[in-house]
N, C-alpha and C positions, 0 to 999 in steps of 0.2 A: 219058539216064538208062537204067539197066537195069530189069528188071521189078520187083525188090524195091523200088528207090528210087521208081519210079513209083507202085507200090501204096501205099507209105507216104505219099507226097505227096498222092495222091488222097484218102486217109483224112483227112489233116490239113486239106485244103480242104473236106471235106464232113461226114462223121459226127462228127469231132472238134469242129468248129464248132457243129454242132447240139446236141451233148451239153453243151458248155460253156454255150451260150446257155440251155438248159433249166435248168441248175443256177443260173445267174445270176438267172433269173426266180424260182426258189424262194428263193434267198437274199434277194433284194430285197423279196420280199413279207413278210418277217419284220419284227417290231418293231425288232430290232437287226440291221441288215444285215451286220455284221461276223462274226456267229456262223454258221459254216459246218459245224461238226462235227455229225454225226448227221443232216444234211439231204441228201437225195438220194443216199444211200449206194449203191444199186444202179447209178445212173448213173456215179458215181465209179469203182466197180469195173469197169464196162464200159470206161471210158476207159483205166484202168490195164491191163486184160487185153488189150484189142484192140491198144493201142499196144505192149505188150510182145511180142506175136506178131510184129509188123513189125520191131521192134528186134532181136529175137533172130535172125531170118533175116538181117538186114543184118550183124550182128556176126559170124555164122558165115561169111558170104560173104567178108568182109575187103575190102581195098582193091581196087576195080575199075579203078583207074588211068584214070578218065575225066576227070581234070583238075580245076582249082580250082572252076569253076562248079558242077559236080556235088557235090563235097565240101562246098563252102560252103553250097549249098542243103540238103544232107542234115543238116549241122550245125544249120541253122536249124530244120528240121522236128523233129529230135530235141530241140532246145532248147525249142521250143514245147510239146512233149509233157511234158518235165520241168517246165517252168514251170507247166503246168496241174496236174500232180500236186502241186506246191508250193502253188498257189493253193487247191486243194481239201483241203489238210491231209493228204494221203497221204504227205507227207514234210515235215519241218520241221527245219532245221539246229540249232535251239536244243535239240532233244530227241534228237539223234543224233550219233554220232561219225563215221559214214560213211553214204553214201547207201544206202537200202534197195533200190536198183535197180542191182545190179552189172552187168547186161548193158548197160543204157543208159549207165552210167558208162564201161564199157570201150569202147563204140562212140564216145562223145563224146571221150574222151581220145585215142583212135586218130586220129580225124579232126582234132582240134584240133592235135595234135603235127605232123601232116602239112602243115597249111596255116598254122601260126603264129598261132593265135588262142586265146582262152579257150574252154573246152569247154562253152559254153552259147550260147543265141541272143543276138545282138547287135542294136543299133539298125538296122544296115543290112539285117538279115533282114526287118524290117517296114517299112523306109523306102526307101532308095535302091536296094536290090537286090531288092525285093519285086515279082516279076513278077505281073501280073494275067492271069487266064484268064477270057475272056468277060466282061470288065469288072469282075471281082472279085479283089482282091488277097488274100494270106494274112492271116488274123486269128485271134484266139482265139474271138471270138463274132461274131454278126451284128448286134449292137447298134449303133444309129445313133451313139451317143457314142463308141464305139471307132473307127469310121471317121472321125468328125470329128477325133479326136485323131491318128490315123495320117496322115490326108491333110494336115492343116494342119502337122503336124510335118515331113512330107516336103517340103512346099513351102518351109517355113522353112529346112530343111537345105540344099536346093538353092540358095536365095538366098544363104545364107552361103558356100557353095562358090563361087558366082559372084563374090562379093566377094573372097574369098581369091585366086582365079585372077587377077582384075584387079590386085590389089596386087602379086602375084608378077611379073606382066608389066611392072609399072612399074619394078622394080629395075634391069634392064639398060638402061633408057632414062635413068635418073637423075632427080633431083628438079627439074632445070631444064628438062627437055625439054617442049616445048609439048604433046605428046600425053599426057604424064603427067597434066595437068589433066583431060583427057577420061577417062582411065582412073579417076581418083579420083572424078570426077562419076558415072561408071557404077557404081563401087563403092558410092557413097552411095545411088544408086537401088536397088541390091540390098538394102541395109540397110533402106531404107524399105519394101521388100516384106516383109522379116522382121517389121517393126513392124505392117504391115497384116495379115499372117497371124496373128500373136499376138493382135492385137485382135479379129479375127474368132473365133478359138478361145475367147477369154475371154468373148465375148458369146453364143456358140452352145452351148458345152459345158455340160451339166448337172452341177453340182458333185457331187451325191450319186451319180449314175450313174458318173461318172469315179472317184470315191473308192472306192466299194464294188464296182463291177463291171468296171472297166478296170485300174486301177492295181495291184490285187493280183496280177496276172499278172507283174509286174515285180519281185517279191520275190527275195531271194537264195535259192539252194539249193545243196546239195552235189552234186558230181560226184566219185565216189570219196570220199576223206576230206577234201577241201578244199572250203570254202564260197566260192562265187563270187557277187559282188554282182550286183544286177539291172542290166539294160540301161538306159542313160541316154541321153536325147535329145542330149546333147553328145558322144557317142562317135563323132565323126568329126573328121578333122584340120582341116577348114576353119576352124572357129571359133577354134582355137588358133593357126592360121597368121595369122589376122587379129590376134589379141592380140599376137603377136610381131612381125609385119611393121609394125604401127602403132607398136610400142614401148610399149604399155600394160602388157604383162607380159613378163618375162624368164625364159628357161630356166634361168638360174643362181640364180633366187630359190628358196629352200628350199621354200616352200609350193607355188609353181607347178610346180617341177620334180617334186615328189611327185605332183601332179595328173597330169602328163604320163605319168609311169611307171605310175601306177595305171590309166590308160585305154588304154595302148598296145595291149594284147592284146585289147581289145574293139573295135578298129578293123580294117577290112579290111587285108590286106597292102599294097595300093597306098597306102592312107592312112597306114600306118605309115612307109613309105618317104618319102612327101611331107612328113610332119611332121619326120622326121629331117633332111631337106634344108633345111627352113625354119629349123630350130634353129641352123644355122650362118650364117644371113644377118644382115646389119646392118640394123637397123630404119630405116624411113623417117623417124621422128622424129629419130633420131641424125643422119641425113644432112642433114635440114633445119637442125638446130642447128649442124652443122659449118660450113655455108656462110652462116649467118645474119649473123654479124658484118660480113662484107664484101659481102653481096648483098641485105640486107634492103630496100634502097631500089629494087631492080630490079623492074620490072613483073612479070616472070615469077615472082619470089619471092612477091610479094603474091598473085598468082592461085593458084599451085600450093600454097603453104602454107595459104591460106584453104580451098582445096578439101580438103586433107589434114585440117585441123582439123574440117571438117564431117563427114568420115568417122569421125574419133575421137568426135565428139559423138554421132553416130547409133549407133555401136557401144556406147557407154555407155548410150544410151537403150534399146537392145534388152535389155541386161543388167538394167537397172532394171525394165523392163517385165516381163520374165520372172520376176524375183524378187518384185517388189511386187504384180503382178497374179496371175500363174499359180501360183507356188509358194505364196504366202500364201493365196490364195483356194481352191485345189484340193487343197492338202495340209495346211498348217498349221492353217487354220481348222476344217475338218471333223475333224481329229485331236483337237480339244479335247473332242469328245463320246465318245471312246473310253475304255474302262476300261484300267487300268494294264497288264494282261497283253497286251492287243492293241496298245497304244501302243508298247510296246517293239519291235515288229516292223513298224512302219508304213513305214519308209523302204526304198527299193529299194537304196540304197547300203550298208546295213548298220548304220551308227552310229545312236544315238538321235536323235530328231527335233531336240532342242535343239542337239545337236552339229552335225548336218547344216545347220541354219539358220544357225548362226554361220559355218560354212565357206562356205556360199553367199553370205553377206553380204560376206565377204572378197573372193571372186571378183568379185562385183558391183562393189565399190568399186575394185578394181584396174582393171576395165574402164571405170569412170567417171573414173579418175584423180582420185579423191576426195582431199580434204585430210585425211589421217589420220596421226597420229603413231605409232601402234602397229604399222603395217604399211608396207611399201615400196610406194608407188604412183608414178606418173609425173606427179603434180600439179605439181611445180616445173618440170619440163621443158615440160609443156604450157603453163603460164602464161608461161614465158619465150618460147616460140614465138609465143603470142598477142601478147605485147608487141612483138616484132619486126614482126609483121604490122600492128599498129596504129600503129607509129611513122611 
């Protein structure tokens, strides 16, 4: 990093966190924690003005040609700053046609165009590429519940990545290979870890603290004239690679294809390349069904197909757990207490809450291979494979 980047990052890791935490304590002490306007205005102005000074120096400096890591980190620091301005209602896309912070927008667009990502912070900035310094990673606040959320999410993401890698490595071996069973068993173990981490998060995370003091930093905001949705815990390729390699979701499905397009620029460039590669692969489910008529009596088929079905079951369980426990408990339920004007902006992805919930239910049921007539799922194919294994 050069001196301007280093100074900005130091501020993001220190004074920025302290000021956000101070504001969160002020907000949370109110009768209605969602009301932030007119509270702590001097601190908000300090965040805005101090951050602007760093941003303006970086914008004037231009591209320092220090490679992807530096540009990626700088985009994350800038994104955290803009997200805090949005959280503290110093900007609101519903009230603006363009960002009121042109220097920050110019810097963000410059970096984003150079590395091929959306010009805002992404999940990776706070998860898989969030370097710790002296035991402390980047965050918005120093609140315990934010670190619970970040750390368990990061553990879960890496477990999903591990599963995806194992499934990809099974493809060149083929579904009849004896080692394929081992890879599938290891993939199942990775998904059990996801379930374990989700369950721990569900038990330890304070609902009100998450809803009122953590999640608001993930709201959409404008960069230039365009509104960009908030970072999402699913913005990494591994979980979609699992979907498609198992055969539970297909890239040619209109709903699922739109999901892939929408999230592509919120992933790191290497994740984007990995996802594109996965989209051209034939699923393991299709390969098992190809050989089932002539091989279903073979011992290898019984073992490997049963191991495969267990991975499918566990992937569906992670989806149901995330939706039925985490989303309903930490987003849908506390949203019921909000007034109409606040409810309209509660989701990080942009659409109204009821629209978001329906969309998430579709994705959950695709991953569950649920028996639904209104959407395409892999229910019939999974049931057919189960019948071959049981025969």
